[in-house]
C-alpha positions in Angstrom: 80.2 74.6 98.3 81.7 77.1 95.8 82.5 80.8 96.3 83.9 83.4 94.0 85.7 86.5 95.5 86.6 89.8 93.9 89.3 91.7 95.8 91.4 94.6 94.5 93.1 95.8 97.7 96.9 96.1 98.1 98.3 95.8 101.7 96.8 96.3 105.1 94.4 94.8 107.7 91.6 94.2 105.2 94.0 92.2 103.0 95.3 90.2 106.0 91.7 89.3 106.9 91.0 88.3 103.2 93.9 85.9 103.4 92.6 84.5 106.7 89.1 84.0 105.5 90.1 82.4 102.2 92.2 79.9 104.1 89.6 79.4 106.8 87.0 78.6 104.2 89.4 76.2 102.4 89.9 74.4 105.7 86.1 73.8 105.7 86.2 72.4 102.2 84.9 75.4 100.2 86.1 75.5 96.6 87.1 79.1 95.8 88.0 81.3 92.9 89.5 84.7 93.6 90.0 87.7 91.3 92.9 89.9 92.5 95.3 92.5 91.1 98.8 91.3 89.9 101.8 91.6 92.1 100.1 91.2 95.5 102.7 90.3 98.1 100.2 88.0 99.9 99.3 86.0 96.7 101.5 83.0 97.8 99.4 82.8 101.1 96.2 81.9 99.2 97.7 79.8 96.3 96.8 76.5 98.0 93.4 77.6 99.0 91.9 79.1 95.8 92.1 79.3 92.0 93.6 82.8 91.3 92.7 85.1 88.4 94.8 88.3 88.1 93.4 91.5 86.6 94.1 95.2 87.0 90.4 96.2 86.4 91.2 99.9 86.1 89.4 102.6 84.2 90.8 103.1 80.7 92.1 99.5 80.6 90.8 96.6 78.4 90.1 94.7 81.6 87.6 97.3 82.6 85.4 96.1 79.8 86.5 92.4 79.4 86.7 91.3 83.1 82.9 91.8 83.9 82.1 89.5 80.9 84.6 87.0 82.0 83.3 86.9 85.6 79.7 86.5 84.4 80.8 83.6 82.1 82.6 81.9 85.0 79.6 82.3 87.3 77.2 80.8 84.7 79.6 77.9 84.1 80.7 77.1 87.7 77.3 77.9 89.4 78.8 79.2 92.7 76.8 79.2 95.9 78.0 82.8 96.5 79.7 85.8 94.9 81.6 88.0 97.3 83.1 91.4 96.6 85.5 93.2 99.0 84.9 96.9 99.5 83.5 99.4 97.0 85.8 99.1 94.0 85.4 95.3 93.7 81.7 95.7 94.1 81.6 97.3 90.7 82.5 94.0 89.3 79.6 92.2 90.8 77.6 90.6 87.9 73.8 90.7 87.5 73.9 86.9 87.6 70.9 85.8 89.6 71.8 82.2 90.4 73.2 82.7 93.9 73.5 85.1 96.9 75.7 88.1 96.2 77.6 89.7 99.1 79.7 92.9 99.4 81.9 92.9 102.5 82.5 96.3 104.0 85.3 97.2 106.4 84.7 100.9 106.2 81.9 103.4 105.8 80.8 103.9 102.1 79.9 107.4 100.9 77.2 106.2 98.6 75.4 103.0 97.6 75.9 103.2 93.8 78.6 100.5 94.0 76.2 97.9 95.2 73.5 97.8 92.5 73.9 94.0 92.0 74.5 93.2 95.7 71.9 91.3 97.9 73.6 91.7 101.2 76.1 94.1 102.7 78.3 92.3 105.2 79.7 94.8 107.7 82.5 94.0 110.1 81.0 96.0 112.9 77.5 97.2 113.8 77.9 101.0 113.2 78.8 100.4 109.5 75.5 98.5 109.2 73.6 101.4 110.8 75.4 103.8 108.5 74.3 102.1 105.3 70.7 102.0 106.5 70.9 105.8 107.1 72.1 106.1 103.5 68.9 104.4 102.4 70.0 100.7 101.9 66.9 98.6 101.8 68.3 95.1 101.1 70.2 92.8 103.5 72.6 93.8 106.2 74.6 91.3 108.2 77.3 92.0 110.8 80.2 89.5 110.7 83.5 90.5 112.2 87.1 89.4 111.5 89.3 86.8 112.9 93.1 86.3 112.9 95.7 83.6 113.3 95.8 82.9 117.0 99.0 80.7 117.0 101.6 82.1 119.3 105.1 82.4 117.7 108.6 82.9 118.9 109.8 86.5 119.1 112.2 88.1 116.7 115.6 88.8 118.2 116.0 92.4 119.3 119.4 92.5 117.6 117.7 92.1 114.2 116.0 95.4 114.8 119.0 97.2 116.4 117.2 97.4 119.7 119.1 96.8 123.0 118.0 94.5 125.7 116.1 95.8 128.7 114.3 98.8 127.0 110.6 98.9 126.4 109.4 98.1 122.9 106.3 99.8 121.5 104.9 98.3 118.3 102.4 99.5 115.7 101.7 98.8 112.1 99.6 99.9 109.1 99.7 102.1 106.0 101.7 105.3 106.5 98.9 107.8 106.0 98.0 110.7 108.2 94.8 109.2 109.7 96.8 106.3 111.2 98.3 108.7 113.7 101.9 107.5 113.6 103.4 111.0 113.9 101.5 111.5 117.2 102.7 108.0 118.3 106.4 109.0 117.7 105.9 112.1 119.8 104.2 110.2 122.6 106.9 107.5 122.7 109.6 110.2 122.8 108.3 111.0 126.4 109.3 107.5 127.6 113.0 107.4 128.4 114.8 104.6 126.5 111.7 103.2 124.8 112.0 102.1 121.2 109.2 102.2 118.6 108.9 99.6 115.9 106.7 100.5 112.9 105.7 97.9 110.4 104.3 99.2 107.1 105.0 101.9 104.5 103.3 104.7 102.5 103.2 108.3 101.5 103.9 109.6 105.1 107.3 107.8 105.4 109.5 110.9 104.9 107.3 113.0 107.2 107.5 110.3 109.9 111.3 110.3 109.6 111.3 114.1 110.0 109.0 113.8 113.1 111.4 111.2 114.6 114.3 113.6 114.1 112.4 116.5 115.5 111.7 114.7 118.8 115.2 113.1 119.1 113.9 109.7 118.1 115.9 108.9 115.0 117.8 106.1 116.7 114.8 104.8 118.6 112.2 104.6 115.8 112.7 101.5 113.5 110.9 101.4 110.2 110.3 97.7 109.4 108.6 98.0 106.0 105.8 95.7 105.0 106.0 92.3 106.7 104.4 89.2 105.3 104.1 88.0 108.9 104.2 90.5 111.7 103.6 88.0 114.5 107.3 87.6 115.5 107.6 91.3 115.9 104.5 91.5 118.0 105.8 88.6 120.1 108.9 90.6 120.9 107.1 93.8 121.8 106.1 94.9 125.3 102.9 96.6 124.1 100.9 97.5 121.0 99.4 100.9 120.1 96.6 101.6 117.6 96.6 105.5 117.3 94.3 106.0 114.3 91.8 108.9 114.1 89.5 106.7 112.0 89.5 102.9 112.3 86.3 101.0 111.4 87.4 97.9 113.2 91.1 97.6 114.0 92.1 94.2 112.8 95.7 95.0 114.1 94.3 94.9 117.6 93.1 91.3 117.1 96.6 90.4 115.9 98.2 91.9 119.0 95.8 90.1 121.3 96.6 86.8 119.5 100.2 87.3 120.7 98.8 88.1 124.2 100.1 91.7 124.2 98.5 94.6 126.1 96.9 97.1 123.7 96.5 100.9 123.8 94.0 102.4 121.3 92.4 105.6 120.3 88.7 105.8 120.8 88.1 105.2 117.0 84.9 103.6 115.8 85.9 99.9 116.0 87.8 99.9 119.3 84.9 101.8 120.9 82.7 98.8 120.1 84.8 96.0 121.5 87.4 97.5 123.9 86.7 98.2 127.5 88.9 100.4 129.7 91.3 98.6 131.9 89.7 95.3 131.1 91.1 94.4 127.6 93.0 97.6 126.9 93.6 101.3 127.6 91.9 104.0 125.5 92.8 107.6 124.8 90.9 110.4 122.9 91.6 110.7 119.2 94.6 113.0 118.5 95.4 113.3 122.2 99.2 113.0 122.4 99.3 113.6 126.2 96.6 111.0 126.8 98.5 108.5 124.8 101.7 109.3 126.6 100.0 108.7 129.9 98.7 105.3 128.8 102.2 104.3 127.6 103.8 105.4 130.9 101.1 103.5 132.9 101.6 100.2 131.2 105.4 100.4 131.2 105.3 101.1 134.9 102.5 98.7 135.9 103.3 95.2 134.7 100.4 93.7 136.7 97.9 95.9 134.8 99.7 95.2 131.5 99.3 91.5 132.1 95.7 91.8 133.1 94.6 93.7 130.0 96.7 91.4 127.8 94.8 88.4 129.2 91.5 90.3 128.8 92.3 91.0 125.2 93.1 87.4 124.4 89.9 86.3 126.1 87.9 88.8 124.0 89.6 87.5 120.9 88.8 83.9 121.5 85.2 84.6 122.6 84.1 87.2 120.0 86.5 86.9 117.1 87.2 83.2 116.7 87.8 81.6 113.3 85.1 79.0 113.9 82.4 81.5 114.7 83.2 83.8 111.8 83.5 81.1 109.2 80.3 79.5 110.5 78.5 82.8 109.9 79.8 83.1 106.4 78.9 79.5 105.6 75.4 80.0 106.8 75.1 83.2 104.7 76.4 81.4 101.6 73.4 79.0 101.8 70.8 81.8 101.6 69.0 83.0 98.5 68.7 86.4 96.9 64.9 86.4 97.5 65.6 86.3 101.3 66.8 89.9 101.0 65.0 91.5 98.1 61.4 92.7 98.5 
């Protein structure tokens, strides 16, 4: 089986899942070609799983005109079983080539359908995105296939590497430093836990503001900015609990990564977590932008280790049952065998 991917993301949960899926398909013998932007930090993680083509594919660049012709030529020559674009920008590259099924994978809610004129099937990582595109007027195929992550448990990083003393609670979170991720609120909530330290993996435009928030709440010595990490698992393994504080999160792949390291999770009631998280069974939930509610959840789990262990176990069970590599890859392999006529009236 042959598959060609178009992916122009940079860093974040969607990119981590892209790496997981490319490697998962390779383990099942799928021959893959991927088109990505130059300088991606995760490039080395897919080098042994796919043939890589690098292109900027930006407006006002030669590649904006040349790359679509190159992709069409490769498709006609290689005759792939499927062409797969990742999110809206990459879907603009989808050729009109009619020799195989053409998929656009969505991890968020698109604002219009103009990106997908050559797409047969929109693959949504949670059901509400599928309902959303139907409301926008999408008449072709919709499939819901969620994410998976690496479930191998790893050894924790030493606290000393992050200037964190023994015996204090460690709260961990990660993502792009933008306002909707809720990290400013998380810093304020953690400040209400005596001695707790907060580890934040990621970076972005909000970095200076987050440093100012840490100073405002007396957290400068207790908030540790880890930068982008190629592998966050050892930090997760060292943490006592994980928090996903976003005001908007279509799925929440970071929660799956925390569950893989068997950590208790606290999450906002964003779109994705509302779908697969259940109060006091596999996590604790708080209302979006509710700092006090988040602080209560934090204090509850730090004080009640029995509850923390229960929801960590429940999260891991949910991960293995609902988000396993085998189930997700099986679904994609099945989809790759279908024909455009199955979805076009």
